[in-house]
Residue frames as qw, qx, qy, qz and C-alpha x, y, z in Angstrom:
[[0.005, 0.888, 0.460, 0.009, 0.00, -0.04, -0.03],
 [0.458, 0.160, 0.019, 0.875, 1.52, 3.25, -1.16],
 [0.114, -0.862, -0.387, 0.308, 0.79, 6.58, 0.35],
 [0.436, 0.317, 0.181, 0.823, 1.50, 9.72, -1.61],
 [0.142, -0.743, -0.355, 0.549, 1.30, 13.21, -0.24],
 [0.400, 0.531, 0.363, 0.653, 0.60, 15.82, -2.84],
 [0.097, 0.514, -0.066, 0.850, 1.47, 19.32, -1.64],
 [0.039, 0.042, -0.692, 0.719, 0.36, 18.46, 1.85],
 [0.532, 0.021, 0.092, -0.842, -3.40, 18.57, 1.07],
 [0.884, 0.095, -0.173, -0.424, -4.31, 15.19, -0.38],
 [0.336, -0.372, 0.864, -0.050, -3.36, 11.72, 0.87],
 [0.800, 0.267, -0.272, -0.464, -4.12, 8.95, -1.62],
 [0.560, -0.263, 0.785, -0.017, -3.82, 5.28, -0.84],
 [0.372, 0.379, -0.595, -0.603, -3.36, 3.83, -4.30],
 [0.060, -0.045, -0.996, -0.044, -4.44, 0.27, -3.42],
 [0.204, 0.498, 0.713, -0.450, -7.85, 1.40, -2.12],
 [0.311, 0.589, -0.116, -0.736, -8.23, 3.91, -4.91],
 [0.182, 0.265, -0.836, -0.444, -7.49, 1.16, -7.49],
 [0.039, 0.262, 0.958, -0.109, -10.10, -1.15, -5.94],
 [0.269, 0.586, 0.397, -0.653, -12.66, 1.64, -5.87],
 [0.299, 0.504, -0.434, -0.684, -12.04, 2.27, -9.62],
 [0.108, 0.056, -0.963, -0.241, -12.33, -1.48, -10.40],
 [0.165, 0.419, 0.811, -0.373, -15.72, -1.65, -8.60],
 [0.335, 0.588, 0.074, -0.733, -16.98, 1.27, -10.65],
 [0.307, 0.390, -0.657, -0.567, -16.08, -0.46, -13.89],
 [0.074, -0.033, -0.995, -0.059, -17.52, -3.87, -13.00],
 [0.195, 0.486, 0.719, -0.457, -20.86, -2.63, -11.81],
 [0.029, 0.255, 0.553, 0.793, -23.28, -1.76, -14.60],
 [0.253, 0.142, 0.397, -0.871, -26.06, 0.58, -13.65],
 [0.738, 0.274, 0.033, -0.615, -28.39, -0.78, -16.36],
 [0.263, -0.190, 0.930, 0.172, -28.42, -4.45, -16.94],
 [0.517, 0.124, -0.438, -0.724, -30.48, -5.72, -19.84],
 [0.735, -0.065, 0.519, -0.431, -33.17, -8.22, -19.10],
 [0.316, -0.075, 0.902, 0.283, -33.17, -11.63, -20.74],
 [0.303, -0.044, -0.587, -0.749, -35.39, -12.27, -23.81],
 [0.361, -0.379, -0.852, -0.004, -37.61, -14.55, -21.65],
 [0.146, -0.467, -0.504, 0.712, -38.13, -11.87, -19.08],
 [0.145, 0.226, -0.239, -0.933, -39.01, -9.35, -21.86],
 [0.311, -0.159, -0.789, -0.506, -41.52, -11.79, -23.34],
 [0.300, -0.455, -0.797, 0.259, -43.27, -12.35, -20.06],
 [0.074, -0.452, -0.264, 0.849, -43.49, -8.62, -19.38],
 [0.199, 0.098, -0.452, -0.864, -44.80, -7.84, -22.88],
 [0.306, -0.317, -0.853, -0.281, -47.57, -10.48, -22.50],
 [0.252, -0.538, -0.641, 0.486, -48.71, -8.74, -19.30],
 [0.068, -0.275, -0.008, 0.959, -48.87, -5.25, -20.85],
 [0.463, 0.656, 0.468, -0.370, -52.01, -3.61, -22.29],
 [0.622, 0.518, 0.418, 0.412, -52.26, -2.82, -26.04],
 [0.076, 0.985, 0.037, 0.153, -51.90, 0.91, -25.50],
 [0.510, -0.749, 0.382, 0.181, -48.70, 0.37, -23.52],
 [0.741, 0.020, 0.534, 0.407, -47.30, -1.90, -26.25],
 [0.450, 0.796, 0.275, 0.295, -48.10, 0.73, -28.88],
 [0.162, -0.969, 0.187, -0.014, -46.17, 3.35, -26.85],
 [0.662, -0.478, 0.499, 0.290, -43.18, 1.03, -26.47],
 [0.701, 0.327, 0.493, 0.399, -43.15, 0.27, -30.20],
 [0.248, 0.927, 0.155, 0.234, -43.32, 3.94, -31.07],
 [0.384, -0.868, 0.300, 0.098, -40.58, 4.74, -28.71],
 [0.740, -0.165, 0.536, 0.371, -38.39, 2.01, -30.23],
 [0.570, 0.639, 0.378, 0.352, -39.12, 3.44, -33.71],
 [0.025, 0.991, -0.025, 0.131, -38.00, 6.86, -32.56],
 [0.646, -0.660, 0.329, 0.195, -34.90, 5.61, -30.93],
 [0.402, -0.378, 0.680, 0.484, -33.12, 4.10, -33.95],
 [0.464, 0.452, -0.368, -0.667, -33.50, 4.29, -37.70],
 [0.260, 0.173, -0.930, -0.192, -32.96, 0.51, -38.11],
 [0.168, 0.261, 0.836, -0.453, -35.76, -0.23, -35.59],
 [0.437, 0.505, 0.145, -0.730, -38.10, 2.01, -37.62],
 [0.433, 0.402, -0.635, -0.497, -37.19, 0.23, -40.84],
 [0.078, 0.005, -0.993, 0.093, -37.78, -3.19, -39.22],
 [0.303, 0.407, 0.659, -0.556, -41.16, -2.15, -37.89],
 [0.457, 0.507, -0.184, -0.707, -42.08, -0.75, -41.34],
 [0.331, 0.248, -0.855, -0.314, -41.13, -4.02, -42.93],
 [0.028, 0.142, 0.947, -0.288, -43.09, -6.09, -40.32],
 [0.332, 0.478, 0.473, -0.662, -46.19, -3.97, -40.62],
 [0.497, 0.640, -0.050, -0.584, -46.33, -3.25, -44.34],
 [0.516, 0.563, -0.565, -0.312, -44.22, -5.71, -46.30],
 [0.270, -0.313, 0.897, -0.155, -43.83, -8.94, -44.36],
 [0.726, 0.287, 0.486, -0.394, -47.01, -10.32, -45.83],
 [0.777, 0.626, 0.054, -0.025, -45.62, -10.27, -49.35],
 [0.608, -0.550, 0.388, 0.421, -41.92, -11.29, -49.24],
 [0.658, 0.321, 0.483, 0.481, -41.64, -11.63, -53.02],
 [0.169, 0.921, 0.211, 0.281, -42.55, -7.94, -53.55],
 [0.460, -0.856, 0.193, 0.134, -40.09, -6.97, -50.79],
 [0.730, -0.228, 0.461, 0.449, -37.29, -8.92, -52.40],
 [0.505, 0.621, 0.398, 0.449, -38.05, -7.34, -55.77],
 [0.091, -0.990, -0.031, -0.102, -37.88, -3.81, -54.15],
 [0.587, -0.655, 0.363, 0.306, -34.46, -4.68, -52.66],
 [0.702, 0.143, 0.498, 0.488, -33.28, -5.91, -56.00],
 [0.300, 0.845, 0.282, 0.341, -34.42, -2.68, -57.65],
 [0.312, -0.938, 0.138, 0.061, -32.51, -0.73, -55.01],
 [0.714, -0.337, 0.459, 0.409, -29.42, -2.83, -55.69],
 [0.578, 0.496, 0.466, 0.450, -29.81, -2.23, -59.43],
 [0.064, 0.972, 0.124, 0.189, -30.12, 1.53, -58.83],
 [0.453, -0.844, 0.245, 0.150, -27.00, 1.67, -56.70],
 [0.833, -0.049, 0.371, 0.408, -24.63, -0.37, -58.91],
 [0.524, 0.662, 0.193, 0.499, -24.24, 2.25, -61.69],
 [0.228, -0.956, 0.059, -0.174, -23.25, 4.78, -58.96],
 [0.827, -0.403, 0.188, 0.343, -20.12, 2.80, -58.09],
 [0.166, 0.885, -0.387, -0.198, -16.93, 4.57, -59.08],
 [0.980, 0.090, 0.139, 0.107, -15.14, 1.87, -61.12],
 [0.456, 0.798, -0.308, 0.245, -12.03, 3.96, -61.94],
 [0.031, 0.560, -0.710, 0.426, -10.34, 3.02, -58.61],
 [0.613, -0.176, -0.769, -0.040, -10.66, -0.37, -56.87],
 [0.178, -0.102, -0.641, 0.740, -10.60, 1.28, -53.47],
 [0.383, 0.110, 0.104, -0.911, -13.62, 3.40, -54.29],
 [0.635, -0.007, -0.616, -0.466, -15.29, 0.43, -55.99],
 [0.430, -0.108, -0.845, 0.300, -14.77, -1.61, -52.85],
 [0.094, 0.153, 0.470, -0.864, -16.44, 1.10, -50.70],
 [0.545, 0.090, -0.216, -0.805, -19.39, 1.23, -53.08],
 [0.615, -0.031, -0.757, -0.220, -19.78, -2.61, -53.13],
 [0.271, -0.143, -0.795, 0.524, -19.63, -2.78, -49.35],
 [0.306, 0.104, 0.225, -0.919, -22.32, -0.09, -49.10],
 [0.659, 0.044, -0.435, -0.612, -24.61, -2.11, -51.41],
 [0.574, -0.052, -0.813, 0.086, -23.84, -5.34, -49.56],
 [0.043, -0.053, -0.638, 0.767, -24.61, -3.62, -46.23],
 [0.512, 0.090, -0.016, -0.854, -28.01, -2.65, -47.56],
 [0.690, 0.060, -0.635, -0.341, -28.63, -6.16, -48.88],
 [0.395, -0.007, -0.828, 0.399, -27.57, -7.77, -45.57],
 [0.200, 0.038, 0.456, -0.866, -29.82, -5.47, -43.59],
 [0.674, 0.098, -0.137, -0.719, -32.83, -6.43, -45.71],
 [0.603, 0.098, -0.791, -0.038, -31.86, -10.09, -45.52],
 [0.133, -0.015, -0.771, 0.623, -32.06, -9.80, -41.77],
 [0.459, 0.101, 0.184, -0.863, -35.46, -8.15, -42.03],
 [0.718, 0.123, -0.470, -0.499, -36.83, -10.86, -44.36],
 [0.457, -0.407, 0.729, -0.306, -35.27, -13.62, -42.21],
 [0.927, 0.218, 0.242, -0.187, -35.67, -16.37, -44.83],
 [0.572, -0.309, 0.591, 0.478, -33.08, -18.41, -46.58],
 [0.537, 0.579, 0.536, 0.298, -34.89, -17.86, -49.92],
 [0.079, 0.994, 0.069, 0.018, -34.51, -14.11, -49.61],
 [0.454, -0.729, 0.416, 0.300, -30.94, -14.43, -48.60],
 [0.633, 0.015, 0.645, 0.429, -30.01, -16.64, -51.51],
 [0.417, 0.749, 0.467, 0.217, -32.00, -14.60, -53.98],
 [0.048, -0.996, 0.043, 0.064, -30.58, -11.23, -52.94],
 [0.471, -0.635, 0.502, 0.352, -26.98, -12.46, -52.74],
 [0.630, 0.271, 0.622, 0.378, -27.24, -14.19, -56.10],
 [0.304, 0.889, 0.291, 0.183, -28.52, -10.93, -57.56],
 [0.272, -0.906, 0.235, 0.222, -25.70, -9.02, -55.89],
 [0.594, -0.310, 0.615, 0.415, -23.09, -11.36, -57.36],
 [0.554, 0.528, 0.556, 0.324, -24.66, -11.13, -60.81],
 [0.104, 0.988, 0.107, 0.046, -24.68, -7.31, -60.66],
 [0.452, -0.739, 0.387, 0.315, -21.09, -7.31, -59.45],
 [0.630, 0.012, 0.627, 0.459, -20.08, -9.32, -62.48],
 [0.393, 0.730, 0.480, 0.287, -22.10, -7.20, -64.90],
 [0.163, -0.951, -0.080, 0.250, -20.72, -3.97, -63.44],
 [0.647, 0.664, -0.177, 0.329, -17.34, -4.39, -65.13],
 [0.372, -0.825, 0.401, -0.142, -15.37, -4.06, -61.82],
 [0.667, 0.414, -0.609, 0.114, -12.15, -5.93, -62.12],
 [0.691, -0.618, 0.219, -0.303, -12.49, -7.67, -58.80],
 [0.973, 0.032, -0.075, 0.216, -10.06, -10.40, -59.78],
 [0.460, 0.588, -0.261, 0.613, -7.27, -7.75, -59.60],
 [0.240, -0.575, 0.409, -0.667, -7.94, -7.10, -55.91],
 [0.341, -0.011, -0.912, 0.227, -7.62, -9.76, -53.24],
 [0.188, 0.148, 0.572, -0.785, -10.04, -7.90, -51.00],
 [0.607, 0.236, -0.098, -0.752, -12.79, -7.80, -53.66],
 [0.551, 0.160, -0.793, -0.202, -12.09, -11.44, -54.61],
 [0.143, -0.058, -0.858, 0.489, -12.50, -12.40, -50.97],
 [0.402, 0.190, 0.294, -0.846, -15.70, -10.34, -50.71],
 [0.653, 0.227, -0.431, -0.580, -17.13, -12.17, -53.78],
 [0.474, 0.104, -0.873, 0.045, -16.04, -15.59, -52.52],
 [0.070, 0.059, 0.734, -0.672, -17.60, -14.92, -49.16],
 [0.579, 0.207, 0.077, -0.785, -20.94, -14.19, -50.81],
 [0.620, 0.193, -0.691, -0.317, -20.62, -17.45, -52.73],
 [0.232, 0.040, -0.892, 0.386, -20.15, -19.26, -49.40],
 [0.297, 0.143, 0.481, -0.812, -23.17, -17.53, -47.86],
 [0.644, 0.224, -0.301, -0.667, -25.30, -18.48, -50.87],
 [0.516, 0.135, -0.844, -0.049, -24.22, -22.08, -50.61],
 [0.061, -0.040, -0.800, 0.596, -25.05, -22.14, -46.91],
 [0.475, 0.195, 0.235, -0.825, -28.48, -20.59, -47.43],
 [0.685, 0.185, -0.497, -0.499, -29.35, -23.05, -50.23],
 [0.379, 0.099, -0.903, 0.179, -28.23, -26.03, -48.08],
 [0.112, 0.120, 0.693, -0.702, -30.71, -24.95, -45.33],
 [0.516, 0.135, -0.163, -0.830, -33.67, -24.68, -47.75],
 [0.805, 0.158, 0.480, -0.309, -36.39, -27.27, -48.40],
 [0.566, -0.060, 0.716, 0.404, -35.35, -29.84, -51.11],
 [0.461, 0.691, 0.532, 0.165, -37.77, -28.52, -53.66],
 [0.050, 0.993, -0.010, -0.109, -36.50, -24.91, -53.38],
 [0.539, -0.554, 0.479, 0.416, -32.92, -26.08, -53.33],
 [0.645, 0.282, 0.609, 0.366, -33.23, -27.29, -56.89],
 [0.263, 0.912, 0.269, 0.161, -34.48, -23.92, -58.22],
 [0.155, -0.960, 0.222, 0.067, -31.76, -21.89, -56.50],
 [0.717, -0.306, 0.499, 0.380, -28.98, -24.41, -57.26],
 [0.623, 0.555, 0.395, 0.386, -29.34, -23.57, -60.95],
 [0.094, 0.970, 0.000, 0.224, -28.83, -19.85, -60.33],
 [0.565, -0.734, 0.347, 0.145, -25.99, -20.62, -57.96],
 [0.788, 0.010, 0.454, 0.416, -24.21, -22.76, -60.52],
 [0.433, 0.797, 0.209, 0.366, -24.48, -19.82, -63.01],
 [0.244, -0.946, 0.192, -0.088, -22.80, -17.54, -60.42],
 [0.719, -0.467, 0.454, 0.242, -20.01, -20.06, -59.81],
 [0.713, 0.365, 0.405, 0.441, -19.42, -20.43, -63.59],
 [0.194, 0.945, 0.037, 0.263, -19.26, -16.64, -63.94],
 [0.470, -0.834, 0.277, 0.083, -16.65, -16.52, -61.22],
 [0.771, -0.221, 0.490, 0.341, -14.33, -19.02, -62.96]]
């Protein structure tokens, strides 16, 4: 235990000060409840209270608002939603700056971030496979020389792996349909 006297006014015992600081860091003032606790509390709430909570969540974060919009307005028709996302991808691809691979990588990651966010919203393997296949097709059509960049090649190969994983988790009847499109993408890659 060290004692330090600073200009005669303050005496600090470093060992107790250190323990005090460690206790502050380890104790969290707000601990998140488990999902099971949240489910039980939500089932006990009135409809008006649930509405208030949902609106507050929507105001808190943009992604929450987008997810709620999807669940309320577009979840009933996943095909239309997937087509809208494809149109968005098609709209963004011509905006990519292909003169520089660094700028092309930034543009591709932006599009992929949008696609992945909407894949999370849809939460189906069919939507995941369809959107990623479309992304890879558009990437090939864009004229970006991704084979010249290891980062872009890895990005493309990672999407191929995700597509294969999504197709393997689908029902057998759907696997056959998506397998044809997947094979086209793999042929394009080689």
